[in-house]
Backbone bond lengths (Angstrom), bond angles and torsions (degrees), N, CA, C in turn:
res aa  C-N    CA-C-N  psi(-1)  N-CA   C-N-CA  omega(-1)  CA-C   N-CA-C  phi
1 M - - - 1.446 - - 1.521 108.50 -
2 I 1.302 115.43 134.03 1.459 120.47 177.06 1.531 109.42 -102.89
3 R 1.319 115.59 169.10 1.467 121.70 -175.06 1.541 112.35 -53.16
4 S 1.325 117.10 -46.42 1.470 120.02 -177.68 1.534 111.27 -65.06
5 E 1.324 117.23 -34.11 1.470 120.26 177.18 1.525 110.47 -68.58
6 L 1.329 116.96 -38.28 1.461 121.01 176.89 1.524 110.45 -62.55
7 I 1.319 116.61 -45.72 1.465 121.12 179.09 1.521 110.39 -61.19
8 Q 1.330 117.15 -44.77 1.463 121.78 179.90 1.530 110.94 -61.34
9 K 1.329 117.27 -43.82 1.466 121.99 -178.74 1.524 110.76 -63.66
10 I 1.330 116.83 -44.76 1.468 120.42 179.09 1.524 110.28 -64.34
11 A 1.327 117.35 -41.60 1.470 121.44 179.80 1.525 110.53 -63.75
12 E 1.330 117.87 -39.85 1.478 121.19 179.08 1.524 111.22 -65.35
13 E 1.338 116.15 -39.09 1.465 120.03 -177.98 1.528 112.83 -79.82
14 N 1.324 117.21 -11.39 1.460 122.11 179.69 1.519 109.75 -131.81
15 P 1.351 117.60 73.32 1.467 120.48 -175.44 1.532 114.16 -63.16
16 H 1.339 116.97 -16.20 1.464 119.70 178.90 1.531 112.17 -77.04
17 L 1.334 117.80 -10.19 1.461 122.12 178.22 1.525 110.52 -100.96
18 F 1.323 115.57 140.17 1.464 119.76 174.35 1.527 109.00 -74.98
19 Q 1.330 116.78 149.90 1.461 120.38 -178.97 1.521 111.01 -60.46
20 R 1.322 117.73 -38.02 1.470 119.34 -179.61 1.527 111.01 -64.75
21 D 1.341 117.15 -31.74 1.462 120.02 176.98 1.534 110.81 -70.23
22 V 1.319 116.39 -39.55 1.467 120.80 177.87 1.534 109.05 -63.78
23 E 1.331 117.22 -42.64 1.470 121.00 177.71 1.527 110.51 -59.16
24 R 1.323 116.42 -42.29 1.464 121.16 179.95 1.526 110.49 -65.93
25 I 1.326 117.54 -40.23 1.469 121.63 179.08 1.529 110.57 -63.38
26 V 1.327 116.83 -48.72 1.464 121.07 -179.41 1.525 110.52 -62.45
27 S 1.326 116.93 -43.56 1.469 120.51 178.46 1.527 111.24 -61.84
28 T 1.321 116.90 -41.25 1.458 121.11 179.75 1.523 111.04 -63.62
29 I 1.328 116.92 -42.46 1.469 120.39 178.72 1.524 110.20 -61.51
30 F 1.341 117.16 -48.70 1.460 120.40 179.81 1.526 111.60 -63.20
31 D 1.329 117.00 -39.41 1.461 120.89 179.36 1.529 111.21 -64.37
32 E 1.329 117.15 -39.92 1.464 120.94 179.73 1.524 111.11 -68.01
33 I 1.327 116.96 -41.01 1.470 120.44 177.30 1.528 109.30 -62.68
34 T 1.319 116.41 -47.31 1.467 121.02 179.86 1.523 110.94 -61.15
35 G 1.318 117.10 -45.01 1.467 121.22 179.74 1.526 112.06 -60.74
36 A 1.328 116.32 -41.21 1.459 120.18 179.30 1.528 110.51 -64.79
37 L 1.326 117.14 -41.05 1.466 120.44 179.23 1.525 110.90 -66.12
38 V 1.336 117.19 -38.69 1.469 121.00 178.04 1.530 110.01 -61.23
39 R 1.339 116.91 -37.51 1.465 121.15 178.54 1.526 112.17 -75.66
40 G 1.340 116.69 -8.49 1.460 120.70 -179.48 1.511 113.29 90.50
41 D 1.341 117.02 8.46 1.464 121.16 179.07 1.523 110.66 -79.99
42 R 1.315 115.11 163.44 1.458 122.64 176.42 1.530 106.98 -103.25
43 V 1.332 117.40 139.26 1.461 121.34 179.40 1.519 107.99 -116.57
44 E 1.324 116.06 118.04 1.463 120.64 -178.32 1.523 109.98 -114.07
45 L 1.326 115.83 126.01 1.456 122.13 174.93 1.525 105.75 -111.32
46 R 1.319 117.32 100.05 1.459 122.72 -172.62 1.523 111.43 -51.40
47 G 1.315 115.83 131.98 1.451 122.18 179.79 1.518 113.77 83.92
48 F 1.331 117.90 -15.86 1.457 121.61 -179.15 1.519 110.70 -107.07
49 G 1.327 116.48 -56.44 1.458 119.67 179.45 1.509 111.72 162.20
50 A 1.326 114.51 -174.26 1.463 120.39 -177.54 1.524 109.93 -133.28
51 F 1.327 114.65 135.59 1.463 122.06 175.34 1.519 107.51 -100.71
52 S 1.317 115.77 138.43 1.456 120.46 175.31 1.525 108.13 -148.98
53 V 1.327 114.98 176.85 1.462 120.55 179.84 1.520 107.86 -117.54
54 K 1.317 115.88 131.92 1.462 121.09 176.11 1.523 108.81 -113.27
55 K 1.331 114.45 145.91 1.461 120.62 179.39 1.520 108.91 -97.80
56 R 1.302 115.93 129.21 1.463 121.21 173.62 1.513 107.70 -105.12
57 D 1.318 116.15 122.74 1.463 120.91 -179.56 1.521 110.75 -67.81
58 G 1.325 114.86 156.21 1.457 120.43 174.56 1.524 109.34 -65.71
59 R 1.301 116.73 153.14 1.464 120.48 -178.42 1.518 109.36 -156.14
60 T 1.306 115.17 172.41 1.453 120.32 174.85 1.525 107.11 -99.22
61 G 1.314 115.94 118.80 1.457 121.62 179.10 1.516 110.14 -103.96
62 R 1.321 114.86 -170.82 1.455 119.97 -179.00 1.515 108.89 -137.73
63 N 1.315 116.76 132.79 1.458 121.71 175.02 1.534 106.60 -73.44
64 P 1.346 117.95 116.85 1.460 119.77 -175.73 1.533 113.46 -65.12
65 R 1.318 117.54 -24.43 1.460 120.55 -179.29 1.519 112.87 -76.44
66 T 1.345 113.77 -45.17 1.463 118.08 -173.96 1.524 113.53 -105.43
67 G 1.329 116.79 -16.99 1.453 120.49 -176.66 1.518 112.81 79.60
68 E 1.325 116.51 1.50 1.458 122.59 -178.27 1.530 110.73 -71.78
69 A 1.336 117.91 141.22 1.468 122.87 177.48 1.528 108.93 -70.92
70 V 1.328 115.89 137.86 1.461 122.20 -178.94 1.522 108.18 -133.84
71 E 1.324 116.80 135.13 1.458 120.52 176.69 1.531 109.21 -81.36
72 V 1.322 116.46 126.12 1.463 122.48 177.39 1.522 106.80 -105.05
73 E 1.335 116.57 123.75 1.458 121.41 -176.61 1.525 111.70 -72.46
74 E 1.318 114.43 159.40 1.461 121.58 173.37 1.528 108.08 -62.06
75 K 1.329 117.16 143.45 1.470 119.31 177.76 1.517 110.58 -151.25
76 H 1.309 114.47 162.36 1.456 121.96 177.28 1.528 108.08 -108.82
77 V 1.338 116.12 135.59 1.455 120.64 -178.28 1.525 109.80 -128.87
78 P 1.349 117.27 144.80 1.459 119.68 177.17 1.524 109.83 -71.51
79 F 1.335 115.75 148.14 1.452 122.17 -179.49 1.527 108.10 -136.09
80 F 1.328 116.93 138.89 1.461 121.43 179.14 1.514 109.09 -124.89
81 K 1.324 116.27 128.39 1.456 121.28 176.01 1.523 107.50 -116.82
82 T 1.332 116.25 124.16 1.464 120.05 -177.41 1.521 110.73 -68.47
83 G 1.332 113.97 150.36 1.450 120.58 175.95 1.517 110.69 -84.09
84 K 1.321 116.00 162.98 1.464 121.50 -177.62 1.522 111.72 -60.82
85 L 1.319 118.39 -43.12 1.459 121.64 -179.17 1.521 111.26 -60.95
86 L 1.323 117.90 -43.06 1.466 121.91 178.76 1.533 110.32 -64.36
87 R 1.331 116.85 -45.80 1.474 119.92 178.21 1.524 111.38 -59.59
88 D 1.348 115.87 -43.55 1.464 119.71 179.92 1.532 111.58 -63.06
89 R 1.323 117.17 -41.10 1.473 120.14 179.77 1.520 111.80 -66.92
90 L 1.333 116.13 -37.09 1.461 119.69 178.82 1.524 111.69 -67.50
91 N 1.326 115.99 -30.58 1.461 120.72 -177.78 1.530 112.83 -97.81
92 G 1.320 116.34 13.52 1.455 121.45 173.63 1.517 115.59 72.82
93 A 1.311 117.08 21.13 1.477 119.23 179.81 1.513 110.63 -88.90
């Protein structure tokens, strides 16, 4: 599902809301999650999962084309861990 499909689905299930309001709500939710991750906070949506940021240390990599050693800088990457309820639903429990 992509963002526009999510907005469409929410708008269909809530006919009392205008589509532009649903778009604003979805954008606000994503912006708040992103902002929290940028600050280094953890975002937990009970029953769904938790978003957090993990740090990857710098390392020496290899260019697959040339085989030449390349320094890869330290970076932060988003991480998502599913919640128990989501895992159970996916596995038919």
